[in-house]
C-alpha positions in Angstrom: -27.1 -96.0 -213.2 -26.0 -98.5 -211.5 -27.2 -101.1 -208.4 -25.0 -98.6 -206.3 -26.9 -96.1 -204.4 -23.9 -94.2 -203.4 -22.7 -94.0 -207.0 -25.5 -93.0 -208.6 -26.4 -89.7 -205.8 -22.7 -88.9 -206.9 -23.7 -89.2 -210.8 -26.9 -87.0 -209.6 -24.9 -84.3 -207.8 -22.4 -84.3 -210.8 -25.4 -83.2 -213.0 -27.6 -80.9 -210.6 -26.3 -77.5 -212.1 -26.1 -74.0 -210.6 -27.9 -73.2 -207.8 -31.8 -71.0 -208.3 -30.9 -67.5 -207.5 -34.4 -66.5 -206.2 -37.0 -68.2 -204.0 -39.3 -68.8 -206.9 -38.4 -70.5 -210.3 -37.9 -74.0 -208.7 -41.0 -75.3 -210.2 -40.9 -73.6 -213.6 -36.8 -74.2 -213.8 -36.1 -77.9 -211.9 -38.5 -79.8 -213.5 -35.9 -81.9 -215.2 -34.7 -83.2 -211.8 -38.1 -84.4 -210.5 -37.2 -88.3 -211.3 -33.7 -87.2 -209.7 -35.7 -86.8 -206.4 -38.3 -90.0 -207.3 -35.3 -91.9 -207.1 -34.3 -90.6 -203.6 -37.9 -90.9 -202.0 -38.0 -94.6 -203.7 -34.4 -95.4 -202.7 -32.9 -92.7 -200.1 -33.5 -95.2 -197.1 -30.7 -97.5 -198.2 -28.4 -94.6 -197.2 -30.5 -91.9 -195.6 -27.6 -89.6 -194.2 -26.3 -89.3 -197.9 -29.9 -89.1 -199.1 -30.3 -85.7 -196.5 -27.0 -84.6 -197.7 -27.8 -84.6 -201.2 -31.4 -83.3 -200.8 -30.1 -80.1 -199.1 -28.4 -79.7 -202.4 -31.2 -80.8 -204.6 -33.6 -78.2 -203.0 -31.2 -75.9 -204.3 -32.3 -76.1 -207.5 -35.4 -78.4 -207.4 -37.7 -79.4 -204.0 -37.0 -82.2 -202.4 -40.1 -82.2 -200.0 -41.6 -85.5 -201.4 -38.4 -87.0 -201.1 -37.6 -86.1 -197.6 -40.8 -87.6 -195.9 -39.5 -91.6 -196.3 -36.6 -90.3 -194.9 -38.7 -88.5 -191.9 -40.8 -91.7 -191.6 -37.7 -93.9 -190.7 -35.7 -91.9 -189.0 -38.0 -88.9 -187.6 -35.2 -87.6 -184.6 -32.6 -87.7 -186.9 -33.9 -86.1 -189.9 -35.2 -83.3 -187.9 -32.3 -82.9 -186.1 -30.9 -81.8 -189.2 -33.7 -79.8 -190.4 -33.3 -77.8 -187.3 -30.0 -76.9 -188.6 -31.1 -76.1 -192.1 -33.6 -73.4 -190.5 -30.5 -71.5 -190.4 -29.0 -71.8 -193.5 -28.5 -68.7 -196.0 -29.9 -71.0 -198.6 -33.9 -70.1 -198.4 -34.6 -73.0 -200.1 -33.0 -75.2 -197.9 -34.8 -73.1 -194.9 -38.4 -74.0 -197.0 -37.5 -77.4 -197.4 -36.8 -77.6 -193.1 -40.6 -76.6 -193.2 -42.3 -77.8 -196.1 -40.6 -81.5 -195.5 -42.4 -81.8 -192.0 -45.6 -80.8 -192.9 -48.3 -83.0 -192.2 -50.8 -82.6 -195.0 -48.3 -81.6 -197.8 -50.3 -81.6 -201.0 -50.2 -84.6 -203.2 -48.4 -86.5 -200.8 -49.3 -89.1 -197.7 -50.1 -87.5 -194.5 -47.1 -87.7 -192.5 -47.4 -87.4 -188.7 -43.8 -86.6 -187.7 -44.6 -83.4 -186.5 -47.1 -85.1 -184.4 -44.5 -88.0 -182.9 -41.8 -85.4 -182.3 -43.4 -82.3 -181.7 -40.5 -80.5 -179.5 -38.2 -80.9 -182.6 -41.2 -79.8 -184.9 -41.8 -76.9 -182.8 -38.3 -75.8 -183.2 -38.3 -75.8 -187.0 -41.0 -73.6 -186.7 -39.8 -71.4 -184.4 -36.8 -70.5 -185.6 -38.3 -70.1 -189.1 -41.3 -67.7 -187.4 -39.2 -64.7 -188.4 -38.0 -65.5 -191.8 -38.0 -62.7 -194.2 -38.9 -64.6 -197.3 -42.5 -64.9 -198.1 -41.5 -68.3 -199.7 -40.7 -69.5 -196.4 -43.4 -67.9 -194.4 -45.9 -69.4 -196.6 -44.4 -72.8 -195.7 -44.7 -72.2 -192.1 -47.9 -70.6 -192.2 -48.9 -74.2 -194.0 -47.6 -75.9 -191.5 -49.3 -74.0 -188.8 -52.3 -74.9 -191.0 -52.2 -78.6 -191.5 -51.7 -78.3 -187.3 -55.1 -76.8 -186.8 -56.5 -79.7 -188.8 -55.0 -82.2 -186.8 -54.0 -80.9 -183.3 -55.3 -77.6 -182.7 -54.2 -77.4 -179.2 -50.6 -77.7 -180.3 -51.3 -74.9 -183.1 -52.5 -72.8 -180.5 -49.3 -73.9 -178.2 -47.0 -73.2 -180.6 -48.5 -69.8 -181.4 -49.0 -68.8 -177.8 -45.0 -69.6 -177.2 -44.0 -67.2 -179.9 -46.2 -64.3 -178.6 -44.2 -65.0 -175.4 -40.9 -63.5 -177.1 -42.1 -60.6 -179.2 -44.2 -60.5 -182.7 -42.9 -59.2 -185.6 -44.4 -58.3 -189.0 -43.5 -62.2 -190.7 -44.4 -63.8 -187.8 -48.0 -61.9 -187.7 -48.6 -62.8 -191.4 -47.6 -66.4 -190.4 -50.0 -66.7 -187.8 -52.8 -65.2 -189.9 -52.0 -67.6 -192.9 -51.7 -70.8 -190.6 -55.3 -69.3 -189.0 -56.8 -69.1 -192.3 -59.3 -72.5 -192.1 -59.3 -72.7 -187.9 -62.6 -71.3 -188.1 -64.2 -73.6 -190.5 -62.9 -77.0 -188.7 
């Protein structure tokens, strides 16, 4: 390890190993990458575009959901614009990170209000994923809505009302049900 963030990220990139083949497994097979994610979480804003690019690769092997949050906090528009692109990625882990990273109440993390501050971008991310075929992604989108119901229920209802105007799918129905699971308890 050097004092040069870019060189360290290059070295980490060289050791990542193969991508996970299935949606599940990142917490079982990628634990050894936890310190790498923590390094990016703590130092990533020194070169946030490089960090964002690296996290796209890291999340294919382990999670980047904690490491992306400081980038979102400091550069919400730019990072969310990239996450909007990630919603169409062929890799399920990249699509999931696009959603999971913007959660207001990500477990074991500080609250992050980029979703409310950049609501139009946030809505675009969730809307692009509302029909995702992977349950792994659907659960993340539903959890986003559940979080949103706790802090801005009218915004959650707005997103769902927009989705309902464009038709329904099994994925969307499941996401909405999952997102509303605690709405009556608030």
